[in-house]
N, CA, C and O atoms as a printed pandas DataFrame, in Angstrom:
     atom_number atom_name residue_name chain_id  residue_number  x_coord  y_coord  z_coord
0              1         N          MET        A               1  -10.353  -24.442   58.354
1              2        CA          MET        A               1  -10.613  -25.156   57.016
2              3         C          MET        A               1  -11.935  -24.647   56.445
3              4         O          MET        A               1  -12.050  -24.494   55.230
4              5         N          ILE        A               2  -12.941  -24.380   57.293
5              6        CA          ILE        A               2  -14.218  -24.027   56.617
6              7         C          ILE        A               2  -14.065  -22.606   56.078
7              8         O          ILE        A               2  -14.584  -22.254   55.018
8              9         N          ASN        A               3  -13.340  -21.817   56.843
9             10        CA          ASN        A               3  -13.133  -20.358   56.409
10            11         C          ASN        A               3  -12.406  -20.291   55.115
11            12         O          ASN        A               3  -12.767  -19.482   54.260
12            13         N          ALA        A               4  -11.319  -21.161   54.904
13            14        CA          ALA        A               4  -10.600  -21.207   53.702
14            15         C          ALA        A               4  -11.425  -21.701   52.526
15            16         O          ALA        A               4  -11.231  -21.217   51.412
16            17         N          ALA        A               5  -12.347  -22.655   52.727
17            18        CA          ALA        A               5  -13.192  -23.154   51.704
18            19         C          ALA        A               5  -14.210  -22.128   51.396
19            20         O          ALA        A               5  -14.519  -21.981   50.213
20            21         N          PHE        A               6  -14.764  -21.410   52.288
21            22        CA          PHE        A               6  -15.713  -20.355   52.033
22            23         C          PHE        A               6  -15.153  -19.265   51.227
23            24         O          PHE        A               6  -15.781  -18.722   50.318
24            25         N          SER        A               7  -13.825  -18.921   51.615
25            26        CA          SER        A               7  -13.092  -17.871   50.836
26            27         C          SER        A               7  -12.848  -18.286   49.385
27            28         O          SER        A               7  -12.974  -17.476   48.467
28            29         N          MET        A               8  -12.514  -19.500   49.200
29            30        CA          MET        A               8  -12.332  -20.015   47.785
30            31         C          MET        A               8  -13.525  -20.017   47.095
31            32         O          MET        A               8  -13.500  -19.635   45.925
32            33         N          LEU        A               9  -14.681  -20.412   47.646
33            34        CA          LEU        A               9  -15.970  -20.457   47.032
34            35         C          LEU        A               9  -16.371  -18.949   46.657
35            36         O          LEU        A               9  -16.867  -18.724   45.553
36            37         N          LEU        A              10  -16.184  -18.054   47.461
37            38        CA          LEU        A              10  -16.447  -16.661   47.252
38            39         C          LEU        A              10  -15.646  -16.195   46.089
39            40         O          LEU        A              10  -16.175  -15.501   45.220
40            41         N          GLN        A              11  -14.292  -16.571   46.026
41            42        CA          GLN        A              11  -13.523  -16.160   44.859
42            43         C          GLN        A              11  -14.014  -16.716   43.606
43            44         O          GLN        A              11  -14.077  -15.975   42.625
44            45         N          LEU        A              12  -14.377  -17.962   43.524
45            46        CA          LEU        A              12  -14.903  -18.588   42.368
46            47         C          LEU        A              12  -16.141  -17.935   41.936
47            48         O          LEU        A              12  -16.306  -17.714   40.736
48            49         N          CYS        A              13  -17.026  -17.606   42.798
49            50        CA          CYS        A              13  -18.222  -16.922   42.508
50            51         C          CYS        A              13  -18.061  -15.517   41.927
51            52         O          CYS        A              13  -18.782  -15.086   41.027
52            53         N          LEU        A              14  -17.023  -14.800   42.527
53            54        CA          LEU        A              14  -16.736  -13.462   41.928
54            55         C          LEU        A              14  -16.093  -13.563   40.511
55            56         O          LEU        A              14  -16.283  -12.739   39.615
56            57         N          ALA        A              15  -15.311  -14.670   40.419
57            58        CA          ALA        A              15  -14.590  -14.836   39.053
58            59         C          ALA        A              15  -15.651  -15.244   38.036
59            60         O          ALA        A              15  -15.547  -14.859   36.871
60            61         N          ALA        A              16  -16.604  -15.961   38.408
61            62        CA          ALA        A              16  -17.732  -16.308   37.500
62            63         C          ALA        A              16  -18.611  -15.099   37.115
63            64         O          ALA        A              16  -19.035  -14.918   35.974
64            65         N          LEU        A              17  -18.829  -14.348   38.088
65            66        CA          LEU        A              17  -19.530  -13.065   37.812
66            67         C          LEU        A              17  -18.753  -12.081   36.893
67            68         O          LEU        A              17  -19.334  -11.368   36.074
68            69         N          ALA        A              18  -17.424  -12.082   37.071
69            70        CA          ALA        A              18  -16.658  -11.203   36.260
70            71         C          ALA        A              18  -16.564  -11.674   34.761
71            72         O          ALA        A              18  -16.456  -10.867   33.838
72            73         N          PHE        A              19  -16.609  -12.958   34.595
73            74        CA          PHE        A              19  -16.533  -13.486   33.296
74            75         C          PHE        A              19  -17.823  -13.802   32.614
75            76         O          PHE        A              19  -17.841  -14.262   31.472
76            77         N          ALA        A              20  -18.961  -13.544   33.344
77            78        CA          ALA        A              20  -20.322  -13.869   32.896
78            79         C          ALA        A              20  -20.725  -12.949   31.723
79            80         O          ALA        A              20  -21.364  -13.416   30.780
80            81         N          ALA        A              21  -20.379  -11.710   31.762
81            82        CA          ALA        A              21  -20.783  -10.788   30.659
82            83         C          ALA        A              21  -19.556  -10.384   29.876
83            84         O          ALA        A              21  -18.618   -9.833   30.452
84            85         N          PRO        A              22  -19.533  -10.645   28.562
85            86        CA          PRO        A              22  -18.375  -10.186   27.754
86            87         C          PRO        A              22  -18.300   -8.667   27.699
87            88         O          PRO        A              22  -19.274   -7.944   27.911
88            89         N          LEU        A              23  -17.028   -8.213   27.389
89            90        CA          LEU        A              23  -16.794   -6.757   27.267
90            91         C          LEU        A              23  -17.446   -6.332   25.979
91            92         O          LEU        A              23  -17.455   -7.081   25.002
92            93         N          ALA        A              24  -18.005   -5.106   25.970
93            94        CA          ALA        A              24  -18.601   -4.525   24.756
94            95         C          ALA        A              24  -17.531   -4.008   23.795
95            96         O          ALA        A              24  -16.536   -3.399   24.186
96            97         N          ASP        A              25  -17.791   -4.284   22.523
97            98        CA          ASP        A              25  -16.913   -3.748   21.569
98            99         C          ASP        A              25  -17.098   -2.300   21.343
99           100         O          ASP        A              25  -18.231   -1.898   21.082
100          101         N          GLU        A              26  -16.072   -1.439   21.419
101          102        CA          GLU        A              26  -16.227    0.040   21.375
102          103         C          GLU        A              26  -16.550    0.474   19.939
103          104         O          GLU        A              26  -16.911    1.643   19.802
104          105         N          THR        A              27  -16.480   -0.210   18.981
105          106        CA          THR        A              27  -16.716    0.134   17.688
106          107         C          THR        A              27  -18.246    0.020   17.283
107          108         O          THR        A              27  -18.736    0.600   16.314
108          109         N          VAL        A              28  -18.934   -0.812   18.163
109          110        CA          VAL        A              28  -20.423   -1.061   18.041
110          111         C          VAL        A              28  -21.212    0.197   18.507
111          112         O          VAL        A              28  -20.844    0.772   19.531
112          113         N          THR        A              29  -22.162    0.598   17.878
113          114        CA          THR        A              29  -22.878    1.639   18.364
114          115         C          THR        A              29  -23.822    1.149   19.500
115          116         O          THR        A              29  -24.187   -0.024   19.578
116          117         N          THR        A              30  -24.186    2.097   20.355
117          118        CA          THR        A              30  -24.965    1.660   21.564
118          119         C          THR        A              30  -26.423    1.866   21.281
119          120         O          THR        A              30  -27.148    2.292   22.181
120          121         N          THR        A              31  -26.888    1.602   20.129
121          122        CA          THR        A              31  -28.341    1.806   19.830
122          123         C          THR        A              31  -29.139    0.452   20.295
123          124         O          THR        A              31  -30.336    0.539   20.569
124          125         N          GLY        A              32  -28.549   -0.624   20.366
125          126        CA          GLY        A              32  -29.172   -1.797   20.761
126          127         C          GLY        A              32  -29.551   -1.931   22.177
127          128         O          GLY        A              32  -29.337   -0.994   22.946
128          129         N          THR        A              33  -30.093   -3.013   22.577
129          130        CA          THR        A              33  -30.540   -3.214   23.951
130          131         C          THR        A              33  -29.285   -3.663   24.824
131          132         O          THR        A              33  -28.214   -4.025   24.338
132          133         N          THR        A              34  -29.550   -3.593   26.078
133          134        CA          THR        A              34  -28.377   -3.975   26.906
134          135         C          THR        A              34  -28.291   -5.480   27.084
135          136         O          THR        A              34  -27.355   -5.983   27.706
136          137         N          MET        A              35  -29.295   -6.222   26.523
137          138        CA          MET        A              35  -29.247   -7.651   26.692
138          139         C          MET        A              35  -28.209   -8.218   25.654
139          140         O          MET        A              35  -27.790   -9.368   25.787
140          141         N          GLN        A              36  -27.830   -7.479   24.708
141          142        CA          GLN        A              36  -26.958   -7.960   23.621
142          143         C          GLN        A              36  -25.478   -8.101   24.289
143          144         O          GLN        A              36  -24.671   -8.852   23.742
144          145         N          TYR        A              37  -25.141   -7.443   25.373
145          146        CA          TYR        A              37  -23.891   -7.600   26.111
146          147         C          TYR        A              37  -23.927   -8.613   27.108
147          148         O          TYR        A              37  -22.924   -8.744   27.809
148          149         N          GLY        A              38  -24.918   -9.357   27.293
149          150        CA          GLY        A              38  -24.931  -10.534   28.188
150          151         C          GLY        A              38  -25.221  -10.155   29.666
151          152         O          GLY        A              38  -24.976  -10.977   30.549
152          153         N          THR        A              39  -25.704   -9.006   29.943
153          154        CA          THR        A              39  -25.949   -8.566   31.377
154          155         C          THR        A              39  -27.098   -9.476   31.916
155          156         O          THR        A              39  -26.989  -10.006   33.022
156          157         N          GLY        A              40  -28.134   -9.643   31.178
157          158        CA          GLY        A              40  -29.221  -10.492   31.615
158          159         C          GLY        A              40  -28.902  -11.892   31.884
159          160         O          GLY        A              40  -29.183  -12.452   32.943
160          161         N          GLY        A              41  -28.259  -12.484   30.818
161          162        CA          GLY        A              41  -27.849  -13.888   30.967
162          163         C          GLY        A              41  -26.787  -14.122   31.994
163          164         O          GLY        A              41  -26.756  -15.148   32.674
164          165         N          GLY        A              42  -25.944  -13.181   32.092
165          166        CA          GLY        A              42  -24.812  -13.237   33.114
166          167         C          GLY        A              42  -25.286  -13.313   34.523
167          168         O          GLY        A              42  -24.744  -14.111   35.288
168          169         N          ILE        A              43  -26.270  -12.534   34.929
169          170        CA          ILE        A              43  -26.790  -12.455   36.187
170          171         C          ILE        A              43  -27.615  -13.803   36.534
171          172         O          ILE        A              43  -27.545  -14.399   37.609
172          173         N          LEU        A              44  -28.366  -14.152   35.486
173          174        CA          LEU        A              44  -29.149  -15.429   35.688
174          175         C          LEU        A              44  -28.282  -16.567   35.742
175          176         O          LEU        A              44  -28.519  -17.469   36.546
176          177         N          GLY        A              45  -27.210  -16.621   34.895
177          178        CA          GLY        A              45  -26.268  -17.700   34.924
178          179         C          GLY        A              45  -25.525  -17.774   36.318
179          180         O          GLY        A              45  -25.258  -18.845   36.862
180          181         N          PHE        A              46  -25.231  -16.591   36.820
181          182        CA          PHE        A              46  -24.624  -16.589   38.178
182          183         C          PHE        A              46  -25.515  -17.107   39.245
183          184         O          PHE        A              46  -25.062  -17.803   40.154
184          185         N          ILE        A              47  -26.739  -16.796   39.163
185          186        CA          ILE        A              47  -27.718  -17.276   40.260
186          187         C          ILE        A              47  -27.864  -18.805   40.129
187          188         O          ILE        A              47  -27.944  -19.499   41.142
188          189         N          ILE        A              48  -27.902  -19.380   38.788
189          190        CA          ILE        A              48  -27.938  -20.833   38.715
190          191         C          ILE        A              48  -26.695  -21.450   39.093
191          192         O          ILE        A              48  -26.726  -22.568   39.607
192          193         N          LEU        A              49  -25.484  -20.791   38.879
193          194        CA          LEU        A              49  -24.269  -21.413   39.384
194          195         C          LEU        A              49  -24.285  -21.528   40.923
195          196         O          LEU        A              49  -23.898  -22.550   41.489
196          197         N          ILE        A              50  -24.751  -20.434   41.588
197          198        CA          ILE        A              50  -24.814  -20.511   43.113
198          199         C          ILE        A              50  -25.855  -21.647   43.523
199          200         O          ILE        A              50  -25.549  -22.380   44.463
200          201         N          LEU        A              51  -26.991  -21.819   42.908
201          202        CA          LEU        A              51  -27.946  -22.827   43.269
202          203         C          LEU        A              51  -27.286  -24.208   42.963
203          204         O          LEU        A              51  -27.453  -25.131   43.759
204          205         N          ASP        A              52  -26.561  -24.373   41.864
205          206        CA          ASP        A              52  -26.044  -25.649   41.644
206          207         C          ASP        A              52  -24.944  -25.975   42.554
207          208         O          ASP        A              52  -24.787  -27.157   42.859
208          209         N          ILE        A              53  -24.144  -25.059   43.038
209          210        CA          ILE        A              53  -23.159  -25.366   44.063
210          211         C          ILE        A              53  -23.796  -25.775   45.365
211          212         O          ILE        A              53  -23.275  -26.652   46.054
212          213         N          ILE        A              54  -24.977  -25.128   45.742
213          214        CA          ILE        A              54  -25.673  -25.548   46.896
214          215         C          ILE        A              54  -26.081  -26.995   46.761
215          216         O          ILE        A              54  -25.932  -27.773   47.703
216          217         N          VAL        A              55  -26.599  -27.372   45.587
217          218        CA          VAL        A              55  -27.007  -28.865   45.361
218          219         C          VAL        A              55  -25.794  -29.725   45.477
219          220         O          VAL        A              55  -25.864  -30.784   46.101
220          221         N          PHE        A              56  -24.676  -29.330   44.910
221          222        CA          PHE        A              56  -23.437  -30.154   45.039
222          223         C          PHE        A              56  -23.044  -30.290   46.529
223          224         O          PHE        A              56  -22.696  -31.406   46.915
224          225         N          ILE        A              57  -23.064  -29.394   47.288
225          226        CA          ILE        A              57  -22.659  -29.434   48.715
226          227         C          ILE        A              57  -23.700  -30.280   49.423
227          228         O          ILE        A              57  -23.309  -31.092   50.263
228          229         N          GLU        A              58  -24.955  -30.162   49.164
229          230        CA          GLU        A              58  -26.021  -30.809   49.837
230          231         C          GLU        A              58  -25.974  -32.334   49.539
231          232         O          GLU        A              58  -26.221  -33.150   50.426
232          233         N          VAL        A              59  -25.653  -32.698   48.281
233          234        CA          VAL        A              59  -25.456  -34.080   47.767
234          235         C          VAL        A              59  -24.268  -34.675   48.422
235          236         O          VAL        A              59  -24.379  -35.783   48.947
236          237         N          LEU        A              60  -23.083  -34.004   48.440
237          238        CA          LEU        A              60  -21.849  -34.578   48.997
238          239         C          LEU        A              60  -21.907  -34.652   50.526
239          240         O          LEU        A              60  -21.144  -35.433   51.094
240          241         N          LYS        A              61  -22.702  -33.944   51.187
241          242        CA          LYS        A              61  -22.864  -34.120   52.666
242          243         C          LYS        A              61  -23.962  -35.073   53.121
243          244         O          LYS        A              61  -24.118  -35.361   54.307
244          245         N          SER        A              62  -24.709  -35.546   52.147
245          246        CA          SER        A              62  -25.806  -36.529   52.418
246          247         C          SER        A              62  -25.225  -37.846   52.756
247          248         O          SER        A              62  -24.028  -38.077   52.589
248          249         N          ASN        A              63  -26.161  -38.815   53.288
249          250        CA          ASN        A              63  -25.711  -40.084   53.637
250          251         C          ASN        A              63  -25.968  -41.059   52.479
251          252         O          ASN        A              63  -26.146  -42.241   52.775
252          253         N          ARG        A              64  -26.006  -40.698   51.232
253          254        CA          ARG        A              64  -26.223  -41.476   50.048
254          255         C          ARG        A              64  -24.998  -42.381   49.943
255          256         O          ARG        A              64  -23.975  -42.154   50.589
256          257         N          THR        A              65  -25.133  -43.428   49.097
257          258        CA          THR        A              65  -23.945  -44.247   48.711
258          259         C          THR        A              65  -23.098  -43.340   47.719
259          260         O          THR        A              65  -23.592  -42.377   47.133
260          261         N          PRO        A              66  -21.832  -43.723   47.592
261          262        CA          PRO        A              66  -20.971  -42.997   46.703
262          263         C          PRO        A              66  -21.504  -42.917   45.183
263          264         O          PRO        A              66  -21.408  -41.911   44.480
264          265         N          MET        A              67  -22.067  -44.113   44.801
265          266        CA          MET        A              67  -22.607  -44.065   43.463
266          267         C          MET        A              67  -23.803  -43.226   43.203
267          268         O          MET        A              67  -24.004  -42.724   42.097
268          269         N          GLU        A              68  -24.672  -43.057   44.309
269          270        CA          GLU        A              68  -25.791  -42.114   44.164
270          271         C          GLU        A              68  -25.332  -40.751   44.101
271          272         O          GLU        A              68  -25.857  -39.952   43.326
272          273         N          LYS        A              69  -24.348  -40.423   44.897
273          274        CA          LYS        A              69  -23.740  -39.085   44.878
274          275         C          LYS        A              69  -23.100  -38.697   43.538
275          276         O          LYS        A              69  -23.313  -37.592   43.039
276          277         N          VAL        A              70  -22.328  -39.601   42.971
277          278        CA          VAL        A              70  -21.794  -39.388   41.577
278          279         C          VAL        A              70  -22.937  -39.204   40.624
279          280         O          VAL        A              70  -22.866  -38.246   39.854
280          281         N          ILE        A              71  -23.932  -39.958   40.576
281          282        CA          ILE        A              71  -25.078  -39.924   39.691
282          283         C          ILE        A              71  -25.771  -38.477   39.789
283          284         O          ILE        A              71  -25.979  -37.756   38.814
284          285         N          TRP        A              72  -26.091  -38.170   41.109
285          286        CA          TRP        A              72  -26.713  -36.841   41.353
286          287         C          TRP        A              72  -25.857  -35.627   40.810
287          288         O          TRP        A              72  -26.350  -34.710   40.152
288          289         N          CYS        A              73  -24.520  -35.718   41.156
289          290        CA          CYS        A              73  -23.663  -34.652   40.838
290          291         C          CYS        A              73  -23.539  -34.672   39.239
291          292         O          CYS        A              73  -23.498  -33.591   38.652
292          293         N          LEU        A              74  -23.487  -35.699   38.625
293          294        CA          LEU        A              74  -23.497  -35.793   37.008
294          295         C          LEU        A              74  -24.659  -35.167   36.474
295          296         O          LEU        A              74  -24.521  -34.317   35.595
296          297         N          VAL        A              75  -25.878  -35.508   36.930
297          298        CA          VAL        A              75  -27.151  -35.008   36.566
298          299         C          VAL        A              75  -27.110  -33.485   36.633
299          300         O          VAL        A              75  -27.402  -32.781   35.666
300          301         N          VAL        A              76  -26.750  -33.029   37.773
301          302        CA          VAL        A              76  -26.812  -31.475   38.016
302          303         C          VAL        A              76  -25.712  -30.740   37.127
303          304         O          VAL        A              76  -25.899  -29.624   36.642
304          305         N          PHE        A              77  -24.546  -31.483   36.964
305          306        CA          PHE        A              77  -23.487  -30.943   36.118
306          307         C          PHE        A              77  -23.831  -30.864   34.698
307          308         O          PHE        A              77  -23.587  -29.844   34.055
308          309         N          LEU        A              78  -24.410  -31.934   34.157
309          310        CA          LEU        A              78  -24.720  -31.911   32.750
310          311         C          LEU        A              78  -25.955  -31.178   32.333
311          312         O          LEU        A              78  -26.083  -30.662   31.223
312          313         N          PHE        A              79  -26.890  -31.156   33.309
313          314        CA          PHE        A              79  -28.072  -30.341   32.961
314          315         C          PHE        A              79  -28.492  -29.452   34.132
315          316         O          PHE        A              79  -29.408  -29.742   34.902
316          317         N          PRO        A              80  -27.701  -28.275   34.204
317          318        CA          PRO        A              80  -27.752  -27.429   35.352
318          319         C          PRO        A              80  -29.205  -27.100   35.919
319          320         O          PRO        A              80  -29.549  -27.314   37.081
320          321         N          ILE        A              81  -30.009  -26.546   34.919
321          322        CA          ILE        A              81  -31.365  -26.054   35.375
322          323         C          ILE        A              81  -32.213  -27.248   35.618
323          324         O          ILE        A              81  -32.738  -27.393   36.722
324          325         N          VAL        A              82  -32.385  -28.113   34.667
325          326        CA          VAL        A              82  -33.310  -29.345   34.784
326          327         C          VAL        A              82  -32.841  -30.245   35.926
327          328         O          VAL        A              82  -33.639  -30.686   36.754
328          329         N          GLY        A              83  -31.538  -30.510   35.957
329          330        CA          GLY        A              83  -31.077  -31.398   37.112
330          331         C          GLY        A              83  -31.236  -30.781   38.415
331          332         O          GLY        A              83  -31.421  -31.533   39.372
332          333         N          MET        A              84  -31.194  -29.569   38.593
333          334        CA          MET        A              84  -31.437  -28.906   39.903
334          335         C          MET        A              84  -32.796  -28.971   40.301
335          336         O          MET        A              84  -33.121  -29.154   41.474
336          337         N          ILE        A              85  -33.688  -28.813   39.270
337          338        CA          ILE        A              85  -35.188  -28.918   39.564
338          339         C          ILE        A              85  -35.519  -30.309   39.905
339          340         O          ILE        A              85  -36.227  -30.552   40.883
340          341         N          ILE        A              86  -35.026  -31.272   39.122
341          342        CA          ILE        A              86  -35.264  -32.727   39.442
342          343         C          ILE        A              86  -34.726  -33.138   40.861
343          344         O          ILE        A              86  -35.380  -33.864   41.609
344          345         N          TYR        A              87  -33.593  -32.668   41.157
345          346        CA          TYR        A              87  -33.045  -32.917   42.484
346          347         C          TYR        A              87  -33.915  -32.396   43.548
347          348         O          TYR        A              87  -34.214  -33.169   44.458
348          349         N          PHE        A              88  -34.378  -31.150   43.560
349          350        CA          PHE        A              88  -35.214  -30.600   44.600
350          351         C          PHE        A              88  -36.576  -31.147   44.634
351          352         O          PHE        A              88  -37.212  -31.098   45.686
352          353         N          LEU        A              89  -37.125  -31.713   43.471
353          354        CA          LEU        A              89  -38.415  -32.323   43.471
354          355         C          LEU        A              89  -38.435  -33.857   43.864
355          356         O          LEU        A              89  -39.318  -34.328   44.580
356          357         N          PHE        A              90  -37.456  -34.552   43.372
357          358        CA          PHE        A              90  -37.603  -36.047   43.448
358          359         C          PHE        A              90  -36.469  -36.764   44.231
359          360         O          PHE        A              90  -36.395  -37.992   44.191
360          361         N          SER        A              91  -35.636  -36.061   44.901
361          362        CA          SER        A              91  -34.434  -36.685   45.578
362          363         C          SER        A              91  -34.680  -37.242   46.964
363          364         O          SER        A              91  -33.831  -37.985   47.455
364          365         N          ASN        A              92  -35.798  -36.931   47.638
365          366        CA          ASN        A              92  -36.057  -37.450   49.005
366          367         C          ASN        A              92  -35.020  -36.856   49.888
367          368         O          ASN        A              92  -34.342  -37.602   50.594
368          369         N          ARG        A              93  -34.842  -35.531   49.901
369          370        CA          ARG        A              93  -33.812  -34.859   50.681
370          371         C          ARG        A              93  -33.805  -35.065   52.101
371          372         O          ARG        A              93  -32.757  -35.222   52.727
372          373         N          ALA        A              94  -35.040  -35.069   52.671
373          374        CA          ALA        A              94  -35.270  -35.149   54.112
374          375         C          ALA        A              94  -34.626  -36.532   54.688
375          376         O          ALA        A              94  -33.977  -36.612   55.731
376          377         N          ALA        A              95  -34.913  -37.528   53.865
377          378        CA          ALA        A              95  -34.458  -38.899   54.447
378          379         C          ALA        A              95  -32.991  -39.068   54.329
379          380         O          ALA        A              95  -32.407  -39.795   55.132
380          381         N          HIS        A              96  -32.320  -38.420   53.341
381          382        CA          HIS        A              96  -30.869  -38.559   53.132
382          383         C          HIS        A              96  -29.978  -37.609   53.827
383          384         O          HIS        A              96  -28.771  -37.812   53.954
384          385         N          ASN        A              97  -30.615  -36.534   54.288
385          386        CA          ASN        A              97  -29.876  -35.490   55.008
386          387         C          ASN        A              97  -29.881  -35.653   56.576
387          388         O          ASN        A              97  -29.208  -34.910   57.291
388          389         N          SER        A              98  -30.656  -36.641   57.058
389          390        CA          SER        A              98  -30.639  -36.875   58.467
390          391         C          SER        A              98  -29.458  -37.719   58.875
391          392         O          SER        A              98  -29.341  -38.906   58.569
392          393         N          GLY        A              99  -28.597  -37.033   59.583
393          394        CA          GLY        A              99  -27.461  -37.794   60.128
394          395         C          GLY        A              99  -26.282  -37.915   59.113
395          396         O          GLY        A              99  -25.227  -38.459   59.439
396          397         N          GLY        A             100  -26.475  -37.441   57.986
397          398        CA          GLY        A             100  -25.407  -37.603   56.987
398          399         C          GLY        A             100  -24.347  -36.493   57.063
399          400         O          GLY        A             100  -24.693  -35.312   57.019
400          401         N          ALA        A             101  -23.132  -36.838   57.170
401          402        CA          ALA        A             101  -21.967  -35.897   57.261
402          403         C          ALA        A             101  -20.738  -36.647   57.110
403          404         O          ALA        A             101  -20.701  -37.877   57.156
404          405         N          TYR        A             102  -19.656  -35.845   56.916
405          406        CA          TYR        A             102  -18.381  -36.540   56.825
406          407         C          TYR        A             102  -17.976  -36.941   58.207
407          408         O          TYR        A             102  -18.037  -36.158   59.155
408          409         N          GLU        A             103  -17.542  -38.236   58.305
409          410        CA          GLU        A             103  -17.103  -38.791   59.578
410          411         C          GLU        A             103  -15.557  -38.902   59.494
411          412         O          GLU        A             103  -15.025  -39.300   58.457
412          413         N          PRO        A             104  -14.829  -38.542   60.604
413          414        CA          PRO        A             104  -13.369  -38.695   60.537
414          415         C          PRO        A             104  -13.115  -40.117   60.596
415          416         O          PRO        A             104  -13.879  -40.892   61.172
416          417         N          LEU        A             105  -11.979  -40.497   59.968
417          418        CA          LEU        A             105  -11.511  -41.891   60.039
418          419         C          LEU        A             105  -10.878  -42.270   61.356
419          420         O          LEU        A             105  -10.172  -41.416   61.891
420          421         N          PRO        A             106  -11.034  -43.414   61.935
421          422        CA          PRO        A             106  -10.473  -43.699   63.186
422          423         C          PRO        A             106   -8.947  -43.922   63.071
423          424         O          PRO        A             106   -8.284  -44.185   64.074
């Protein structure tokens, strides 16, 4: 189960990296900078995507109430950079990650 989830996560990350930078138009001269093709923003966007996925996993594995989990996920989803920073600074991660995990139903 975990191996399949990791494989799917890896495929999503590779797909995000592949679509992060648009293809260059061959009719455009190459006198401009490389930033116009999205390489700088694509790599930065990919790093932010990975960090946001880490936040989502951490929130969903915590022992917060379902409403708190939804709110944190929405904040990080709607504001990826600011939401991630707010989560890491103000979420009291140590108190909520102790003992929090998915428990099987009886």
